[in-house]
N, C-alpha and C positions, 0 to 999 in steps of 0.2 A: 798657385796654391799647391803645396806638396801633395802628392798622391797618397792617400791613406792606406792603400793596399800594399805599399812597399814595406818590406821587413827591415829591421835595423841592421846596421853594419854592411849594407850593400855599398859598392864603389861610389855610387852617386851620393849617398847620404854621408859618406866619410870624406867628401871633398868640401872645399871652401870656395864659394864664389867671390871673385875679386873685381871691384869696380874702382879703377884709378886711371881715368882716361887722359890725364895731362902728363906729358913728359915720359920719363922712364919709370914712373912709380909702379905701373903694372908689372913690368919685367922684374924690378927689384923685389917686389913683394912675392911674386911667384917663385923667384930663385930662393929666397929665404925659406919659404914654406917647403919647397922641394927638398932642401938640405935637411929639414926637420922631419921629412917623411910624410908630409901632408900634401895631398893632391889639390891643386889649385886650378880653377877655371876662370880665365880672364874674360871680362865683359867690357865692351866698348861704350855702352850707355845703359840707362836705367831699364830700357825695354829688354836688352840682352840679359841683364841681371835677373829680371823677373822670369824669363824663359828658363834660365839655369835653375833658379829656385823651384820652378814648377816641375822640372825634371827630377829634382832631388838634390839637396845639399845639406851639410851639417851645420854650416855657419856662413856668414858673409862679412867680408872686409871691404869697406867703402871709404873713400876720401870725402871730406865734408863738401868740397867744391863740386863733387859729382851729384850732390843732392840739391843743388840750387835749381829753382824753377820747377818745371813740370815733372822732372824726374822724381823729386821728393814726394810729390802727391801720388804718383803711381806706386812707388814703393810702400808708402803708408797705407794705401788701399789694399795692397797684397797682404801686409801685416794684419790688418783688421779681418781679412777673409780667412785666416788660418783656422783649422778645426780647434775645438776646445782643448785637446791634449797638447797642441803645438805652440811653442813660443821660441821661434828661431833666434839664436844669438847673433847680434850685429856688433862689429868692432869698427868704430868711426875714427879715422885718422884726421886729427885737426892740426892747424897751424898755431903759431904763437900769438895770433891776433887776439887783443884783449879789449877791443871796443865793446861798449855796452850793447849795441844792437847785435853784434856778433854773438855775444854771450846769451842774449835772449833767444836768438835763433837756435843756438845749440841746445838749450833746455827744451825748446819746443820740439826739436828733432828727436831728442832722447825720448820724450813722451810719445811721439808718433811711432817710433820703432819698438817701444815697450821693453824689450830685453836687449838693451844697447849699452856699451861702454865706450869711452873715448880715450884714445892714446894720442899724446901730443908729439908731433914730429919736430925735429928728427929723432928717431928712436933706433936702438941697436937691434941686431938680429935676434938676440936671445929674448928680448922683451916681446917682440912680435910673435916669434914661434911659440913662446909660453902662452901668450894670450890666445893664440889660435887653437893650440891643443886643449886649453881649458874650455874654450867655446864648444869644441867638438865633444869633449867629455860630458858637458852639460846637455848637449843635444842627444847623445847616446842615452843618457838618463831619462830624457823625455820619451824616447822610443821604448825603453824598458818599461816605463810606467804605462805607456799606451798598450804594450803587449800584455802587461799584467792585467790591466783593466779589461782588455779584450778577452783574456782567459777567464777572468771573473765573470764577465758577461756570458761566456759560453757555459760556464759552470751553472750560472743562474738560470740560463735557458734550459740546460739539462735537468737541473733540479725542478724547475717548473714542469717540465715534461714528466719527470718521475712523480711529482705530486699529482699531476693530472691523471697519469696512469693509475696511481694508487687510489685516487678518488673514484675513478671509474670501476676499479676492481671492488672497492668497498661498496659502492652503490649497487654493483651487480650482486655482491654477497648479501647486502641488506635486502635487496629485492627478493633474493632466493629465500632468505630467512623469513621475510614477511609472507611469502607464498607458503613456506612450510608451516608457519604459525597459523595461517588461515586454514590450511588443510587439516592441521591438528585440531583446531577449534571445531571444524566441521565434523571431524571424526569423533571428538569428545561429545559434541552435541548429539550426533547420531547414537553414540553409546548411551548417553543419558536418556535419550528418548526410548532406546531399547530397554534400558533398566526400568524406566517408568512403566512401559507397557508390560514388562514382566511382572512388576509389582502390582499393577492393576489386574493382570491376569491371575496372579496368585491371590489377590484380595477377593476378586469376584468368584474365583473357584472355591475359595474357602467359605465365602458367604453362601454360595449355591449349595455346597455340601451340607453345611450346618442347617440352613433354612429348609432344605428339602427333607432332612431328617425330622425337623420339628413339624413341618407342614404335613408330613406323612402321618405323624401321630394325631394331629388335629383333624385332618380330613378323614382319616380312617375311623377315628372315634365318632365323628359326626355321621359317617355313613352307617356304622353299626347302630348308633342311636336311632337313626331313621328306620332301619330295618326292625329294630326291637319295638319301636312305636307302632309301625305298620302291623306287626305281629301281636301287638298289645302285650308285649313282654316288658314290663317296666322294672323288673327287679334289678337288672344290671345297669340301669341308666346312670346311676351315681358313679359307678366305676369308670365308665367311659367319659363322663364329665370330668372326673379327676385327671384322667390321662390327657384329655384335650387341654385342660387348664394348665397342667404341668408343662406341656410342650409350648403353650402360648407364653407362659412365664419365662421359659428358657429363651424364647425368641426376643422377648422384651429385654431380658438381661443382655443378650447379644447386641442389640441396637444401642443400649446404654453404653456398652463397652466401646462400640465404634464411635459414638459421640464423644466419649471420654478421650479416646485416642486422637480424634480430630480437634479436640479442645473446644467443641461446640455444644457440649451437653449443658443443660440448664442446671446450674449450681445454685444452691441456696446457702451462701456462706453465713455462718453464725460464730460468735465468740465461743470457742470450744476448749473445754478442759480435757486435754488428751489423756491425762492420768485416769480420770474418771471414766472416760470412754473405753480405754484399754481394760480397766478393771471390769467393766460391764460385759466385755467380750470374752472373759476368761473361760467360762463354761463352753461357749461356742468354739473357741480355739482348741481346747483340750479334746473336745468331742470330734473335731475335724481331723486332727493329726493321729488319733488312735493311741492305744496303750503302749506301743513300742517306742514312742518318741517322748522324751522328757521335755516339758515346757518350763523354761525359766523366765520369770517376769521380775527382774530386779526392781526394787522400789526406788524411785528417784524423788528427791526433795526439790521443792521450789521450781518445778518445771513451769515455764511461761505458758500462758494460753496462746492459742493461735486462731486466726480467722479463716475458717474453711467450712465446707459442707460436711457435717458429721456423718451423714449417711454414706456419702461417697468415700470418706476416709475409712469407714468400717469396711466397705467393699474392697478398698485398696489393701487394707491389712489382711483381709480374708484371702485375697488373691495371692499375696506374698506368702501367707501361711501354707496355702495349698501347694504352691511351687516348692516351698521348702520341704513339705511332707513328701512330695513326689521325688525329691532329690535324695531322700533317705529311706529307700525301700527296705533296708535291713534295720531301721531304727537309728536313733541318734538323739541329739540335743537341739532343741529350737529355743533361741534366745530372742526375746523382744524387749527392747529397752528404749527409754526416752532420755533426751539430754538437751541442754541449751548450748548454742554455739553462735559465735560472731564470725561472719564471713567478711573478710577485709576486701578492700578495693582491688588489689591484684588478683585475688582468687575469683571475684565476681567478673572482672574483665576477661579472665581466661575462659569463662564459661558463658560467653555470649550475652543473652538477655537477662542475666541474673543481677539483681540489685544488691549492693553490699548492705550489711546490717545484721540484726539479731534474728535467729531462726530457731525453731524447735525441730530437733532431728529425731526421727523414729527409725531405729535400726532393727532389721529382722535378719538374724544370722542362723545358719544351719551348719551341721558337721557332715554334710552329704558329699556327693560326687564332685561338686564344683563344675566350673565351666572353663573351656579354653578361651584364649583371647578372641578367636574367630567367632565363637558363639556369643561372647559378651558383646561384641560389636554389633550383632544382629538381634540381641535379646529383646529390644523394644519394637522390632518390625512386626506389623500386624500379620497374624496367621503363621508366624514363624514358631515352630515348636520342635523339640527333639523327641517328643513322645510319639508312640505308635499312632497310626491312622485311627481316628475315632476316639483317642484317649485324651484329646485336648484341642481347643480351638486356636491356641496361640495368640489369644487376645488379652490374657491376664496382665502381663507386664506392660503391654501397650496401653491398657486402661489406666494402670497406675502412673505411667509416664504422662499421659494426657491430663490426668487429674492433678498431678504435681505442677505441671507447667501452667495449667489453667488457673491454679490457685496461687500463681506468682511464686512458685517454689522451685525445687530442684531435685534431681534424682541421680544417684551414683550407685554403681555396682563394683564390688570388690570380690574377686573370685580367682581361685587356682584349682586346677584339676587335682582331685583327691584331697583338697584342703577345705572344702565347703565354700559357702558364699555369704556375703553380707550385702544387703540392699538398704540404702538409707534414703529416706524421704525428708527433705528440708522444707518446712512450711514457715512463712513469715510470722514473727512474733506479733501478738495482739496486745495492746496496752490498755484496752478498755475493760469493762466489767463483764464477767462471764455469768450467764444465767444458770439456773439449777439444771444440772445435766440429766437429772431423772425425769424432768418434765416432758421431754420429747418421747419418752417411752410409755407415756400414759395411753391407755386404750380409749379410743373414741368410737362411739356407736354410730347409728344411722339416725340423726335427729330429723324430726318431721318439720314441715313448714307450718307457719302460722297463717291464719285466714287472709286471703287477698294478696299473697306474695307471688310475684310474676317473674319468670326468668326467660330471657331470649337467648337461644342457642344458635350460633352461626358457624357452619362448617360445610365445606364442599363435599365431604364424605357422608353419604346418606346413612350408612350403617351407624356411624357415630351419632348422628342426629337422632336416629331412632332409639338407640340405647340410652342416651342421656335423657331424652324425652320420657321414656318409660320409667327411668329412675325418678325423675322429677314428679311424674304423675303419681307414682307409688307413695312418694313422700308428701303429697298434697300441694305441690306447686302448680300454678298455672304456667304451662310451657308453650312458648312460641318458637318457631324455627325459621331460618333463612339459609340459603346456600351460598350467598356472597354478600359483599359489603353494600352494594346498592340496594338490594332487597331489604337488608337489615335496616338501613337508614329510613326507608319508607315506613317500616313497621315502627321504628322509634319515634318518627315524627307524627305518626297517626295514632299512637297508643300512649296513654298516660299510665303512670304507676308501675313501670318496669323497675324492679328492684336490683336486678343483676344482669349484666351482659356477659355471656360465655362465648368467646370467639377464638377460632383457630388463628394462629399468627399468619400462616401462609394461606391467603384466599385468592381465588381467580378474579379475572376481569379488572385488574389494575388497582385494586385497593386492598392493602394488607390489613391484618387485625389491628395494628397500632393506629393506623390512619383512621380506621372505622371508630375506634375508641375515642380518638381526639375529636372527630366530627360529632360523635354522639354527645360528648361532654360540652360542646358549645351550647346545646339547648338544655341539657340536664347536668349541671356542674357536679352534683353529688353522686352520679351514677357509678355503681361499683362495677369493676371489669375484671373478669378472670380469663387470662390467656391460657389456651391449651395448645400444645405444640409437640410435634414429633421431631422437630429440628430447630433448636433455639438459636438462631442467628441473632447476635446482640443488637445489630442495627434495627432489626424488626421490632424490637420493643424499646427503642429509644436509647441505643448504645448501652443496653443492659441496665438502665436506670428506670425504675418504675415509680410512678407518681403515687401519692396517697390514694388509697382505695383501689389499688391494682395489685394483682398477684398472678402467678404463673404456675401451671402444672404441666408435667411432661407426659406425653402419651407413651405407652399405655399406662393407665392408672386404675387402681381399684375403685369400684363404684362407691364403696363405703367411704373411701378417702375423698372422693368428689363430693359426696353428700355432706361430709363434715366441713370441707372447705367452703361450700356454698353457705352452710349455716353460719360459719365463722365470719364470712365477708358481709352477709346481710345484716348481721348483728354486731 
């Protein structure tokens, strides 16, 4: 078998092996090839031929009689053992024998040698030399193909190495990027945590500052009242009571604003005519801004009603009015107007949790100092204010923002430094009937109980139980009290004729106010229930949905409002 390591055009591969053992054929063929410039290697038998071919040859010339017997088998085996690229040319010199069995043998031999051609003797020197050089040329082509394939294989190996190297570099780069991303995420998480802690610190600091001021007014007034009582000096008690009540009301307003910002305040949404509501606030607005600011209230026609808490909407408008007033210290123009607008799907999608549809828009515009983009970006943050220390809590816009979002609405600020500001509240349109807007302004007194009416008050705060019990006793109600749900259930199961259950939403010992109400109604289906709460989480009162005969009030509340609500619910 030819050595695959040999390169083309070596002396061995440019020679022809000759097997013509009978007579002078070997010498004659060698001589003809020599004159044509072809190197010939004479072989005495098939074994010699195979050795020469193993060493390397470009072609072989054999006589047919040399292939009779075992020699033909050995040569055919060598041919079959050639590598895939190799197909050695054979020239077989035949006689003029035409017998059928000889012709059959010749065809079989041609098949065994694969790349063989037959020349009939006698033949001239030109024919033999031409056939030999053609065979060598074909063989050289095979070597060129082998060399080309080997080069391609080397290129493929090199390319594969390059791909592997590139893959390793990409994997290393990817691992480095992943590590950088991980480190960046850790850094961002740490930054967010620091920002959260800073916000919490700012929130608690603002709360502590404002509540300490209010508590100082309350505790100081109470201390002076005790001193005056001990001294039997009663003339100034009313003034100290007023001071304490004012501070307490400010604290209540602050907690309401916090709940509005957190969107957890207890809202009482009603179909609201915003035009009538705004008209009813005209005197309050003009009195708030003072004489140096002109108030424009353009009349709008066909404004849709909206579903919201009218009291909270009033507070939101008043907060916006106060902000606008403070932005115009030298005077200016305050414009409050209403309009109808349809927010399409692309606009709603661009603003997160906003639903597309019809909205009533309330715009409050001023001609004041305006705000920079940095201030606009932080305007809704709790306790953020540009006013001097003590001149504002920084909760006004936060309360408005929370009210709008809790009412399924939207809020936008448009402002430029020196060009004033416009704040717009978007509230969903209500398609139902609107009640008489003046009804809610009616004054309600302190109605008294009828004979035999009993109220159970449940609250873990003893001061609240005492105050409510005193009010109930003054109004003629029979008052019972309990500090948690389990004690209240015992009273409800052992006492007949309880007309109203007043319970805090958040109660200790595993049972909240809603669970107490549901358990109580299993035995007394028509029991009226009034929830009182300082933090109205919707889930605590049944996902915000109250059943018939239930209502809710937010702490702190005026005692006359509680008395009116009790009278309303019992009857």
